[in-house]
FIDO-363517 format. One record per residue: x, y, z of N, C-alpha, C in turn. Coordinates in steps of 0.02 Angstrom, whole numbers, plus 50000, padded with zeros to 5 digits. Atoms other than C-alpha are relative to their C-alpha. Last residue first. Example, Ala and Ser with C-alpha at 12.3 -4.5 7.8 and 13.67 -1.06 7.14 Angstrom:
% FIDO-363517
499584994149997506844994750357499615005550037
500454994150000506154977550390500455006050000
END
This chain:
% FIDO-363517
500064996150062498094958848451499474997049954
499765003550060497774951148619499905004349939
500495003950036497514963448761500314996549939
500055006749972498864968848883499484995749966
500525000249949498614987348849499924993250031
499794996649938500284988748762499484999950054
499824993050008499814975748631500155003150067
500464995349969499854957048645500245007049987
500675000750027500604943348539499495004550031
500315006249976502154941148643499294999249976
499755005750039503314953548559499704993450021
500565003950026502494969748613500224994349955
500005000050073503984975948716499454995549973
499545004850031503444976948899499995000749924
500245006850005502584992748958500544995549970
499625003650051503305009149021499784992749999
499755006449976501975018949116500354996349942
499715004050055501465037049097500374994050028
500525003850035500275044749226500274995349947
500144996950065501515058149280499434996649963
499854992849998501665054649467499805003449935
500454996849951500825037549487500145007450007
500715001150016501585030649326499545003950047
500174995850058503305038349351499264999449984
500054993149976503345030449524499825004749943
500614999449960502955013149452499905007150026
500595000550043504255014549315499365001150039
499994994150043505615020449433499385000249956
500264993949967505155007649566499985006149956
499654994550032505324992249454499765006750027
500234999150069504244976949486500375005549963
499865005950040505164971149642499835001049926
499275001050005505254988249724500174994149955
499734994550040503424991749685500754999249990
500165001450069502924974449748500265005549954
499575005550022503834977349913499884998449926
499334997350010502984994349934500484994649975
500014995350057501254987049906500705002749986
499995004250060501614972550025500025004449937
499365003550001502064984850163500064995849937
499484995250017500584996250124500684996549994
500074998550071499364981650125500555004749977
499755005950035500034976350295499955001049924
499274999849993499764994050360500314994149964
499764994850046497994993950289500765000750004
500045002750068497644977350376500265005049949
499465004950007498264984250543500014997249928
499374996350003497144999550524500594995149990
499954997450067495664988250483500655003949992
499825005650044495984978950645500075002349928
499295001649989496004995250745500224994449953
499624994250025494335000850673500754998650005
500005000750073493604983450703500415005649969
499585005750016494134984650886500044998949924
499314997949989493405002150902500494994349983
499834995650056491764996250824500735002350006
499885004450057491724982150951500205004049939
499365003549988491934994751092500174995249943
499434995650012490585006251022500664996550010
499804995749943489274992751009500635003949984
499995003549937488914977850896500245004050059
499335002649986489414985750730500054996750069
499785004150056487634987950668500674996750015
500275006849993487084993950840500244995449945
499675003249943488235009050835499764992850009
499325002050019487635013450661500364996450056
499965007250014485785013150706500714997749989
500065004049938485785030250791500084992549989
500055006950025486485039050636499944995350060
500074999750073486245057650668499894993149970
500624996650017485895057150855499885000149925
500565004149978487225043950887499335003149981
500335002950057488465053750781499404995750019
500404994850034488955065250924499624997249941
500654999049966489485050051027499565005149965
500114993049982490825045950895499325000950035
499694998749935491325027550895499865007150025
500365003749947490085023350757500295001250069
500614996549984490815037150648499614996550056
499814993749968492535029250658499395004150019
499865001749930491755012250622500245006250037
500625001549965490975019650464500124998250074
500394993949991492575027850403499384998650042
499634995649955493685012550429499595006350016
500085002949934492375001350348500365004250053
500674998649974492295013050198499884997150070
500084992949987494205012250185499295001850022
499624997749942494324993450207499895007450015
500145003549938492924987550092500365003350059
500725001349991492724997149929499834996350065
500424994350016494405005749912499264998950014
499844994049960495514993250002499495005549989
500105001449929494694977549935500145006050044
500725000149988494584984749760499844998750073
500234993050001496434989049764499255000450012
499714996449944496884971349819499755007250003
500295002449937495674962249703500265004050059
500714998349998496124972749551499684997950066
500054992749989497984971649589499265002050004
499864998749929497864952749609499965007550015
500545002349957497004951149440500125001650074
500105007250001498214961849342499484998050052
499885003349936497964980449318499924992549991
500585002049960498064985849137500224997350068
500384994049983499344995349032499394998650043
500504998350050500524980749036499645006350021
500134992850001502124976749129499545001649942
500174998250069502074957949162499795007450000
500504994850010502964953449324499905001549926
500024999450073503854937349370499435004849983
499794993150016504284938849554500065000949925
499355000550035504134919749567500295006849983
499565003849955502754921649697500694999449970
499784995649946501994935249590500464996550049
499524995150027501944924049437500265004750054
499365003450013501144909849536500525004849973
499695001249935499794921449602500684996749991
499774993549975499424927649426500344999250068
499384998450035499334909749361500295006650025
499465004649979498074905049496500665001649966
499764998949931497054921049464500554995150021
499284998749999496954919749274500295000650070
499665005950028495234911549275500765000850003
500075005449951494604925049394500354993749974
499564998649943495304938649281499974994450051
499315001950020494504930749127500495001350057
499925007349996492794931549213500714997749982
500375003450053493044950449235500094992450007
499745006550024493564959749391499544997049947
500515005349998493004978049401500284993549973
500055003249934494534988749437499494994350002
499375002149971495194995549271499944995850064
499485002250048493754998349150500604996650034
500245005450044492244999149266500564997149957
500225005749959493115008849403499794994249956
499425003249969494075020249285499804993850040
499975007150016492545024049178500574996250031
499505001250053492795042949177500104992649983
500094995650057491165046949270500494998449943
500625001950035491155032149389499925004049936
499915006750028492975034649436499384997649963
499574999550060492725053449457500084993249967
500374996550052491245050749574500415000549936
500565004150022492155037449674499615003349944
499735005450042493785047349682499434995849972
499774997050063492875062849746500254994649952
500604998150038491935052649877500205002949932
500305006250023493565044349935499375001549958
499605002450057494415061349944499714993649971
500154995750057493015068250054500384997649938
500695001350021493165053550174499825004049937
500035006650031495065054550185499304998649972
499634999550063495015073250218499974993449962
500454996850048493655070450348500345001049932
500545004850012494775057950437499505002949950
499805004450055496255069650412499494994549987
499904996150061495425083250515500174995449941
500654998350029494745070950644500085003949935
500335006150024496455063350677499345001749966
499675002450061497375079850690499634994249969
500104994850051496115086850815500314997849934
500705000550024496095070450912499865005149946
500075005950041497995070050924499304999349972
499704998550065498035087950987499934994149953
500404994950034496825083651128500265001649931
500605003050029497685067351175499595005249961
500454994350008499385075151202499394997549964
500705001649987500705062751261499575006349997
500154999849928502365066951178499254998850009
499575005249971502765061450999499914999750076
499324997849985501275071350936500414994450031
500024992850011500915061650830499465002850046
500604996249986501405043750871500095007449981
500555002550041502625030350813499365004050009
499844999150071504245038450872499434997849954
500074993050020503485040451046500145001149926
499444995549985503275021751071499905007049971
499584999250060501565013151067500535005250014
500155005750044500775006951229500445000249938
500464997850052501615018951349499914994349950
500535004850014502575016251510499515003149951
500654998449971504135026951504499504994549982
500585003850024505975023851471499375002150038
500594995750000507195037751513499394996449972
500004995949940508745027851562499415004650006
499735003549941508985021151387500055004750059
499265000049997507895031551269500244996550062
499704993449994506055026351265500764999550000
499524998150052504975010851282500265007150014
499464996649963503855000751398500555001749950
500105000249927502174994451336500515003850040
500694999049976502644990651157499984999550075
500424998350058504354992551076499305001750023
499624996350049505744992151205499605002149940
499624994549973504934978551309500435003349946
499874995450056503764967651207500375006250024
499574994749976503664952451322500195004449941
499364999450033502184942451259500405005850030
499594994349980500624936351348500694999749966
499295001950007499284925251273500435006150011
499775003549941497524928851339500734997849998
500435005849988496784933451171500264995750058
500455001050056498274944951140499604993650011
500425005949991499234951751290499494999749943
500574999850045500684963651263499624993450006
500375006350010501894966351407499425001349953
500584999250042503244979651425499684993349986
500005003550064504404976651572499375001649961
500614999450041504844986951724500084996649932
500194993250014506304980051826499375000349958
499494997150044507154963051825499855007349984
499375000149964506154957251977500575003149959
499755006749989504594962751884500655000450040
499375000649963503534978451876500174992650009
500075002649933502194979151741500694999450032
499375001349967501934988551579499874997350070
499844996249939500484989351459500694998250026
499294998250003499684983251298500155004350061
499814995549946498024973951304500755001249997
499334997350008497114965151164500135004950057
499655004250048495584953651166500715002549988
499404996850028494724960351323500344995149952
500065000050072492964953351350500595003649966
499455004150024493024948151531499974999449924
500135003850060491964961651610500624996249977
500495005249986491894968951785499844995649941
499725005249957493514978551767499514994250011
499844998049933492864988351619500254994150041
499305001249984492064986951450500135002350071
499764997749935490304986051379500744998450008
500214993249989489534984951206500275002950065
500624999049963490454969451151499855007350011
500555002250041492204964251099499365000650041
500535004349972493604973851182499524997949944
500545001050048495264982151140499514994950028
500345006549999496484989251266499474999949947
499675005250041497765003251264499714993050009
500355006049974496605017151327500264994049959
500404997749943497495033951309499614994250031
499605000149939498815025351202499615002350061
500035006849971497485022051070500384999850065
500665000649969497335040851040499934993250034
499984995649942499215041951007499334999650038
499615003649950499085026850892500075004150064
500425005349973497695035850798500364995950053
500444996949950498775051350779499544994850031
499604997749944500135040950695499575003450053
499685005549963498955031050584500355002550062
500525003749964497835045650535500314994350041
500154996349939499375056050494499434996750039
499394999449959500025043350369499845003450066
499935006249962498265039250306500635000150044
500505000449947497975057450256500104993850043
499864994749950499595059250158499534999450059
499375001749968499385042650067500165004950056
500105005649953497555046150033500644998450037
500404997349944497945063249958499874994650052
499554996549955499335055349855499635003250058
499515004749972498155042449779500455003650050
500315003249941496755055349759500494995050032
500124995149947497845066149647499714996750063
499364997949971498515051649543499895004850059
499715005649965496815043649513500655002050035
500385000949937496035060349470500284994250041
499844994749952497405064249342499644998950067
500264993450016497295047849248500115004950058
500344997149942498475033249279499745007049981
500335005149959499005022049133499585003050056
500294995749949499515033348989499564995750044
500734999350005500595021248891499765004350058
500314996749942502465021748858499255000649987
500274993350006503055009148728499755002750067
500694999850023504164994248765499755007249997
500474997549951506034995448774499305000049971
500564996250026507204984648672499525002050056
500585004050019508754979048762499435004549978
500604995949993510264990748758499394996049976
499934995549942511884981148790499365003950013
499975004049939511404966848676500035004450062
500675002749986510824978548538499994995850063
500414994449977512474987948551499304997650017
499814998749931513454971548540499585005650030
500275005449958512494966448385500165001350073
500734999149996512854983348304499684994850045
500124994249957514704982148346499255001250009
499875001949930514814964448277499845005850047
500545004549979513974969948115500094998050073
500604996049993515164984748098499414995850024
499934996149938516674973648132499385004250013
500095004749945516094961547997500045003650067
500715001849999515894975847873499854995350058
500384994249973517604982847916499264998350005
499884999749928518374965447893499625005750032
500385005449968517574963947723500085000050075
500704998049999518234981047670499564994650034
500104994949948519974976047724499285002350004
499995003349935519884959947624499885005050056
500645003449992519364969547469499954996650068
500514995049990520864981147491499314996850010
499944997249932522064966847519499455005150013
500235005149953521454958047361500015002650072
500735000350003521634973847258499724994950049
500274994049968523424976647319499244999950000
499935000749927523904958547278499705006050036
500505004749975523224960147100500024999450076
499775007049994524284975447062499464995750032
499615001349939523294990947020500224992850002
500265005349957522794994146839500454999050060
499495005149991523295010946766499744994850049
END
């Protein structure tokens, strides 16, 4: 029996409305859930293991090193130091004033009041004269012997880890493939700097130019320089490497370079953390823990490795 014409029209209209609603729902879902790029295996096992070994070692090297520095909170240029010489470039201490003890930091002859942080610090009413505060040293109390034991242990840990990373990187091609700058990287440097200034990050399976230069500078310049200047300061190494002390212009100059490299490594760490937060901490942490990294959707003519298709 044929249905009335009005009933058939209403039924067709209802089906059309359902189809439109389904299309709208699909579009809304796609809007709420943007397309994700593929996961790529970015960090190999040796890179991840040595990364965390370095982080752990450098943490204790920094805090124990500041404790050692507190035993003689001055830096010099040259082979000699003392009251009869005028070669001090950094001095942190405390002095009595009409307002009471104050912390003073002197850099290249310029004096700064650093009370509460450098020179004079501690809980209110229990301040003490010390270059770096107790919360920044290991141990927190003054113990030069323990600080030296901790420092030397993690110094050898750092050195051994660097050798392991270097051998593994040469064997598995990580250094050649991921860290060695290519001519295209140098050409892309201005654009890469501009992208970072604008916090515009490209998530690919490769290091960008600034990453290659920064990581290469740390691994091939700063860390070896830190190790060599540390050896140059050791009297026991004079018999093994007698020329090393002369290369750095004396033990006091080596100590100054050692301290400067520490400051540069701290600055690198701060910038490194800021870039991780800006680029996406979950993705970056997953990469350095599991090795897998989420790349951008391949809709710009490149594949997950960042190369042109």
